C-alpha positions as CSV (number, residue, x, y, z in Angstrom):
1,M,0.0,0.0,0.0
2,G,2.8,2.4,1.0
3,K,4.7,1.7,-2.3
4,S,1.6,2.2,-4.4
5,L,0.8,5.5,-2.7
6,F,4.4,6.7,-3.2
7,A,4.3,5.7,-6.9
8,L,1.0,7.4,-7.3
9,L,2.3,10.6,-5.7
10,L,5.5,10.5,-7.8
11,I,3.4,10.2,-11.0
12,F,1.1,12.9,-10.0
13,S,3.9,15.3,-9.1
14,F,5.7,14.6,-12.3
15,G,2.5,15.2,-14.3
16,F,1.8,18.4,-12.4
17,S,5.3,19.8,-12.9
18,F,5.1,18.9,-16.6
19,A,1.7,20.6,-16.9
20,Q,3.3,23.8,-15.5
21,E,5.5,23.9,-18.6
22,N,4.0,24.7,-22.0
23,P,6.4,23.8,-24.9
24,N,3.7,24.7,-27.5
25,L,4.8,26.7,-30.5
26,T,2.0,28.0,-32.7
27,T,1.1,30.9,-34.9
28,L,-0.1,32.6,-31.7
29,R,2.3,31.6,-28.9
30,I,5.6,30.4,-27.6
31,G,5.0,28.5,-24.4
32,S,2.4,30.4,-22.2
33,Y,3.3,33.8,-23.9
34,K,0.7,34.7,-26.5
35,I,0.4,37.4,-29.1
36,K,-2.0,40.2,-27.9
37,M,-1.4,39.2,-24.2
38,T,-1.4,42.3,-22.1
39,K,1.9,43.6,-20.6
40,E,0.4,42.9,-17.1
41,E,-0.4,39.2,-18.0
42,A,3.1,38.7,-19.4
43,E,4.7,40.2,-16.4
44,K,2.9,37.8,-14.1
45,I,4.4,34.9,-16.0
46,A,7.8,36.5,-16.3
47,K,7.7,37.6,-12.6
48,T,9.5,40.8,-13.6
49,S,8.6,44.1,-15.3
50,L,8.8,44.3,-19.1
51,L,9.9,47.2,-21.1
52,L,8.0,48.8,-24.0
53,T,9.8,48.2,-27.2
54,D,11.2,51.3,-28.8
55,H,11.7,50.7,-32.5
56,S,13.3,54.0,-33.0
57,Q,16.4,52.9,-31.2
58,E,18.9,51.0,-33.3
59,N,20.3,49.1,-30.3
60,R,17.1,48.7,-28.4
61,K,16.9,46.8,-25.2
62,K,15.1,43.5,-25.5
63,N,12.9,41.8,-22.9
64,M,14.6,38.4,-22.4
65,V,12.6,36.2,-20.0
66,K,13.2,32.7,-18.7
67,Y,10.3,30.3,-19.1
68,S,10.9,26.7,-17.9
69,G,14.6,27.4,-18.0
70,E,14.6,28.6,-21.6
71,E,14.9,32.1,-23.0
72,I,12.1,33.9,-24.9
73,E,12.3,37.4,-26.3
74,V,9.1,39.3,-25.6
75,E,8.3,42.4,-27.6
76,I,5.8,44.8,-25.9
77,T,4.2,47.5,-28.0
78,E,1.3,49.9,-27.7
79,N,-1.6,48.7,-29.9
80,Y,-5.0,50.0,-30.8
81,V,-7.7,47.4,-29.8
82,S,-10.9,49.3,-29.9
83,E,-12.5,52.8,-29.2
84,T,-12.8,51.8,-25.6
85,E,-9.3,50.4,-25.4
86,P,-7.3,52.7,-27.8
87,N,-3.8,52.2,-26.3
88,V,-3.1,48.8,-24.9
89,L,0.4,47.6,-24.0
90,Q,0.5,44.0,-25.3
91,I,2.8,41.4,-26.8
92,S,3.4,42.0,-30.5
93,A,6.2,39.6,-31.1
94,L,8.0,36.6,-29.5
95,A,11.2,34.7,-30.4
96,T,13.3,31.9,-29.1
97,K,16.5,30.0,-30.0
98,S,15.5,27.1,-27.7
99,P,14.9,23.7,-29.2
100,K,12.5,22.9,-26.4
101,F,9.5,24.6,-28.0
102,R,7.9,22.6,-30.8
103,T,4.8,22.7,-33.1
104,K,2.3,19.9,-33.1
105,N,4.3,18.5,-36.1
106,G,7.5,18.5,-34.0
107,M,9.1,21.4,-35.8
108,G,11.3,24.0,-34.0
109,V,14.9,25.0,-33.5
110,G,17.2,22.2,-34.8
111,S,14.7,21.1,-37.5
112,T,16.1,21.0,-41.0
113,R,14.7,22.9,-44.0
114,K,13.6,19.6,-45.6
115,E,11.7,18.6,-42.4
116,I,9.9,21.9,-42.1
117,L,9.0,21.9,-45.8
118,N,7.7,18.4,-45.6
119,A,5.6,19.2,-42.5
120,Y,4.0,22.4,-43.9
121,L,4.0,22.1,-47.7
122,D,0.2,21.9,-47.7
123,Y,-0.3,24.7,-45.2
124,P,-2.6,27.3,-47.0
125,N,-0.4,30.4,-46.3
126,F,3.1,29.1,-46.6
127,S,6.2,30.9,-47.9
128,V,9.9,30.5,-48.2
129,D,12.1,33.6,-48.5
130,Q,15.8,34.5,-48.4
131,K,16.6,36.9,-45.5
132,W,18.2,40.3,-46.3
133,D,21.9,40.6,-45.5
134,Y,22.4,44.1,-44.2
135,K,26.2,43.8,-44.4
136,T,26.1,43.2,-48.2
137,N,22.8,44.8,-49.0
138,K,21.7,41.7,-50.8
139,N,19.6,38.6,-50.2
140,S,21.6,36.3,-48.0
141,T,22.9,33.0,-49.5
142,K,22.9,31.3,-46.1
143,I,19.9,32.7,-44.1
144,S,16.3,32.0,-45.1
145,A,12.9,31.9,-43.5
146,I,9.9,29.6,-43.8
147,S,6.7,31.4,-42.7
148,L,3.3,30.2,-41.8
149,E,0.7,33.0,-41.9
150,D,-2.5,32.7,-39.8
151,R,-4.9,35.0,-41.7
152,D,-7.6,34.6,-39.1
153,A,-5.4,35.9,-36.3
154,W,-3.2,38.1,-38.5
155,T,0.0,36.4,-37.1
156,T,2.9,34.6,-38.6
157,L,5.1,31.8,-37.3
158,E,8.5,32.1,-38.8
159,F,11.4,29.6,-38.8
160,T,14.7,31.3,-39.4
161,L,17.2,28.9,-41.1
162,V,21.0,29.3,-41.3
163,D,22.6,26.8,-43.7
164,N,19.3,24.9,-43.8
165,F,18.9,24.4,-40.1
166,C,16.4,26.3,-38.0
167,T,18.2,28.5,-35.5
168,E,15.3,30.6,-34.2
169,V,11.5,30.6,-34.3
170,S,9.4,33.7,-33.9
171,V,5.7,34.7,-33.8
172,H,4.6,38.2,-34.7
173,F,1.7,40.2,-36.0
174,T,1.3,40.1,-39.8
175,E,1.2,43.5,-41.4
176,E,-1.8,44.0,-43.7
177,G,-0.7,43.6,-47.3
178,D,2.3,41.4,-46.4
C-alpha cells in the first residue's frame, strides 16, 4: 500500500510539474506567452517588469525572459484594440532559440529545411524567402525563412534557417498587405 501510494504521488507530481511547462509553438504563442497578451499578464508569467519596445532605437533593449529554464524574447508595443481600449500595451512579437518549443508537427529550433518543408508544404499560407543581409545589402545566401501565416489571427510563425537548419523561431503580427 505504501509503495503504491508513493508511486501514485510520484506520477502525480511529475505530471503536475510537466503541466506547468507549455512547450507549445503555434502561430499565436511560444509557451504560455501569447500574441496580444497584455503587458500585465506577461509580467505575471515573467515575474518581472517588461519594457515597452522602442523601434526608433537601433540598439534597443530586449525583454529576455526565462520560461521553464529557456529564454524567450518578448516584444511589448502599444496597440489600438478598440475605441474603448485605444492604447493597450501588449505582446506583439515573440522569439526563441531554444529547441524545447515545438509545433504539433514536432518542428522547431534544430529542425532541417527539408523537415519543415515536408511538415508544412500543404499549409494554406506558406512561404519561403531569403533573408536580407544588411552587411552586403543583398539577399543572404545562407539565411532564409519559412513562414506560416495565420490570416484569421493576423499572425505569422517564422522559422529562421541558417545553412538549412532552424536556429530561431518567432511569432509576430502580420502586417496588412504582407
